[in-house]
N, C-alpha and C positions, 0 to 999 in steps of 0.2 A: 477513359480507363487507362491512364498512363501514370507512370511514377517518376521518380528521380533517376536520371540517366547517369550512370557511372560505369561504363563497360570495362574499364581497365582494372578489374578486380582480380587478384590472385587467389586461387582456391587451392590450398594444400590438401592432399588426401586425408591427412590425419584430422584436419579441422572439419572437413566435410563429414567424416565419420563421427566426429564429436557432436556436431549439430544433429545428425540423425539419431544418435543415442539419446540426446536430450528430448527430442520429439517423441521417441518411443517411450521414454520414461514418463512423460507428461500424459500422452494420449492413450498408450496401451496399458500402462501400469499405474496411472493416476497419481503420480508423484508431483508435488509442487515444483514449478519451474525453477525457482531459486535454489531449492535443495538439489535438484537434478544437476544444475550447473555447478554448484559447489562441489558435489561429488565427482563430477567429471574433471574439474580443475585439480582436485586432490590426486586423481589418478594420472594427471599429466602435468607434473610440477615443472617440467622443462619448457612448457609453453611460455612465451614472453608476453609482455603487456599487450601488444597488437594482436597476438593470437587469441588471448582471452577476450579482448574487446570484440573481435570478429565473431567468435562463437556466441558470446552473450548477446550481442546486438542481433545477429541473425536468428538465434533461438527465440528471443523475446518477441521479435517482430513476426515470426512465423506463427507463434502461439497467438499473438494479438489478432492476426488476420486469418485465422484457421479456416472458418467456413467460407470465407471469401476466396481463398486460394483453392479450396476444394472445388468450388464451382469453376474457377479458371482452369484447373487441371482436368476436370471431367472425371476424376478418379475418386470414387467413394468406397474404395476397397478396404481390406483388413488393415488396420493401423499397426498391426504387428509385422506387416510386410514392408521391408525397407523400400521396395519399389514404389509403394503408395506414398511413403514419406518423401522420397526423392522427386517424384513427379510433382507433388505440391510445392516443394522447394523450387524446382525448375520453373514452375509457373510464377512463383513469387519473384525470382530473379529477372525474368523477362518483363513482368509488369512493373516492378518497383525500380529496377536499376537498368532496364534496357539492355541487359546482358544476354548473350547467347550461351545458354547453359550446356550446350552439347559437349564442349571440350572438358569442362570441369566435372561433368557427371558421366562422361562416356564410359570410363573404366568401371564405374560402380553399376551402371545399367548393364554393361556387357557381362560383368562377373555374375550378376544375378539373373541374367537371361531376360531382362525387362526391355520393353520397347523404348527406344530413345525418342524423346519428344522433338518435334520439328517446330521451331519458333514461329516461322512464317504462317504455318497452318493454324497454330494456336491464336496468333494475333487476328487472323481472319475470322476465326470462330468468335472471339471476344467482341468483335464489332457488332455481332448479332445477338449477343448474350443479354438476356433480360434478368436482372437481379431483383430480389424482393427487398423491401426497405430494411429488413434486419440483416440481410446479406451485404447490403451496401455499407453498413457500419460494422460488419463482422460481429454480430451478437446472436445468441440463441433466440429463436422466435418467441418463446414464452417470456423471456426477460425483456425483450424489446416491447412486447405488448403491455407488460406490466408498467414499464416506464412511460409508454405512450399514454396510458390511462391517466397518468399523473402530470406529465409535462406537455402533452398535446403537440402543438406545432414546434416546440423547442426540442423535442426528443432527439431528432437527428443530430442537432448541434451538441447536445449533452453527450450522446454516445460517441460522436466523432471525436470529441475532446478527450474521451477516455482511451482513445487509440494513440494519443500523443505520448511521447516519452516525458516523464515527470522531471522537473529540474531538481538539482541537488540543493536542498535548503539546510541551513545551519542555524543552531541557536548558540549564541555566545554564553559561556558560563561565567557570569559576573562574580562568582565566588573566587575566581582566579585571574580573570582578565577582562578588559573592556573591548568593545567592537573594533576600535582602531588598532589595538594591539594584535587582535586576531587577523584582521585584514593584512597588516604588515607581515605577520608571520607566514601567512599563506602565500603572499607575494614572494617571499624568500624561497618557497618551494615551487614557484612558477604558476601559482593558482590565483586567478583574479576573482574577487567576490564583490557583489554590490549590496549596499545597504537597502533596507526595505522601509518604505514610508509607513509610519504608525506602528511599527514593530521595532522598538529600539534595540533589541538584542538579536535581531535576525539578519542573516546574510543569505544571498543566493549566488551560487557559482555561475560565472559567465559561460563556462563550458564544463562538461562532466569531467570529474577527476576523482581519484581515490584519495580522499582526505584521511583515511584511516592510517596511512603511512606517514602522515605529516607529524612534525614535532608538536605542533599546536594540539593535535588530537591526543597524542601520547601523554601530553602534560595536563590533559583534562580541561583545556581552554574552550572546547566546543563539543557539541553533540549534533548529529544529523537528526533533524526533526522538521517535518513539513510545517509550513506557515499556519495552516488551519489548525494543526495540532497545538501549536504554540498559543493560538488564540483561546483555546479551551482552558489552559491553565490561568491565563489572564482573567477570563470570565469568572473563575472561582474566587479569585482575589484573595489568596491566602496571605496572612500577615505574620510578621515576626512575633514569636511567643504564643501563637495559637496552637490548638489541637486540631490536626487535619488528618483525614483518612483518604487514601487512594485505594478504592475497593478492588478494582480490576487492574492491578498495577502492571501485570505482565513483566517484561524485562526492564521496566522502569523509566521509559522515555518521559512520561509526564511526571512521575515521582521526582525525578531529578530537577525538573523545571519548577515544581512546587517548592522543593527545598531551597532552590535559589531565590525564589520570590520571598520565602520566609527568612532569607539571609542566614540560613543554617541555625535558626533559633526557634524554639518551640518543639512540639512533638508531631512527627509525621509517621503515621502507620500505613505501611504498604502491604496489601493483602492480595493473594492469588491462590488458585487451586493447583498450580503446576510448579513443582519444586525447581526444575531446571531454570525456569524463568526468573524465580527469585534469586537463584544462584548467580545468574547473569546480572541481575539488578545490583547485587552486592559488589560484584566486580566493577561495574560501571560507577557505582557510588564512590568506591575507593579512589578511582581515577579522577572523579569530579570533585573530590574533597568534601563530600556530603557526609555529615555525621549526626544529623538530628532525626534519623529515620529508624524505624524498626520493621524489618521484613518478616511477615508471618504467613505460614502456609495454612490455608483454610481446610480443615478436616471435618469440622462440624460447625454449622451456623449457631448452634447452641452456645458456643464459646463466647459469643459477642453480646449476649443479653445483658451482661454486667456493664457493657459499654454504652448502653442505650442513653440517649439524651446527654452525651458528654463531649461531642465534637463541635467545634466552631464551624468547620467546613468539611464537606464530604464530596469527593469526586466519584461519580459512577460512569466511567468510560466503558460501556458494556460491550460484550461480544456481539457482533452483528454480521450482516452479509458482506460488509466491506466493499459494497458497490462503488463507494466514493474513491476507493484506492486502486481501481482496476488499472490505471496508468502504471502503477508500480507492480501490480500482481495480475498480469493479463490472463493467466490461467484460471483465475477465480471465476470469470464469467462462464467458463465451461464446466466448472465443478459445482456451481451453485444449483439448487433445485427449489421448487415451490415448497416441498415438505421440509427442506432444511431451513428455509426462512421462517416457516411456521414454528419449528422447534426453537429457533433463536428468539422468536417473539415470546414464547413461554418462558424462556430463560431470562430475558430482559425484565419481564413482569415479576419473576421470582426475585431477581436481584433488587429491584426497587422495593418490594415488600420486605425483604430481609434487612437491607442496610439503611433505608431511610430513617428507621428509628434511632440510628446513631446520632442524628443531628439534634443538637440541643435547641431549646426555644430561642428564637431570633437568629439561629444558625443558618448557614447557607448550604445548598446542595446543587450540584450541576449534574444533569443527565446529558450524556453525549454519545454519539455514534459516528462512525465514518461511513454512513449509509445514505443513499439518495432516495430511499423508500419511506413514504409517509407512515406505513405500518410500523416501522421501527423507530420513528421519530415523534412527530407531534401527536399522532394517534396513540402511541404507546404512553406518552406523558399525559395526554388528556384522560386516558382510562385510569391512570394512577390518581390524578387529581380528583376525579369523580368519587373515588373511594376514600380519599384522605383530605378532607377540608382543612386539616391543620396546616397544610402547605398551600402556598400561593406563589404565582409567578413573580419573579423579581427582576426580569430582564426581557428585552426583545430576543427572539430566537436568533442564534448565530447560525447563519446558513451560508455555506461556501460551496461553490461549484467550479470545476475546472474550466468550463467554457466561459464563465463570467469573470472569474477571479484568478485563474491560473494556479489554483491551489487544489489540494485533494477535496473531494466532496465530504463535508462535515455538517453535522447538526448538533447544537448544544443549547441548553437553556438553564438559567439559574432560577432556583426556587428558594424561598425562605420559610422556615417553620414559624408559624404565628404563635404557637403555645405548646 
């Protein structure tokens, strides 16, 4: 029960307060971690690169290991109480970094009238501490059991991999540049990126870096996109001149990939129910030089009956639990619920029923999620196929797992409409 030792860490009071504010936002006020950190950075514009990196890294790792450090700290108190948050952070510092947190937390404990933890006593207690299997990997008991039912002896490895930090993956926009050009441009900014086998337009950064400030990004030469997500677009196989629909387009990550694969030719319809996401899609498309798309806000599914049987390819990247992306969104495992997953399942079934009719005879459809749960993946698709014999499977399932492939957890399968 030991971590990485780096005791020579400097903890500035403003940064300590910042991390505590993020934790309070996430656990007391149920705000997504990334939004809480973005809001904190906007309020502290004078923080430098190292300051922001420290706050983000500590915040995400504390969220990631939350029930684990709860057991280490022995404090299951009110999460609106800064003392509770500080004690859990102190436990994390001792466990993960071998640091003595007394100095950097002393003033905060003293000001709040909280008991200052004694590292030696805690370490002695930890040697006798018995953790449950779900606490060992810092997951809620119900979600651990659900995945245990599906993954059996592989469960601990799957969940442990979701506690790793995800790499920064890029997709080269071949409408504007090639992979060698992008690698060279990133090198000019001090960023090294490696090519990926069997993904000709993918790069992975050797070390985390902010690519959004690079000239290559500003010129639309690249997009940040996980490798598994890139594989989904390739599975749909959109071709130049075709009519293609991206039904749950969101902010356009996969839409832009499909447009690139279509070489900016043909018709690409991007649909979503959230206006601001489509607004972001339009901004990104302009930077990427994509012009063959139409972004449409879905206000009534009745609007699409006239489009039935008219698309060569349809992508259904449906809303899901996101269990495959917990590396990037560690707070998700604490905000998910059984009832929430059931609601998502009903939504997935509704999306399949509503938008599958868009596919024309001999046309292709890909159903995809970033979930590790069978109920959202193969079981959902099997239920659809049982009701719709006009569709048949046209590919092996695309299954990606962080523990096996180092990519986000993804499921996708291509179908073809027979008639």
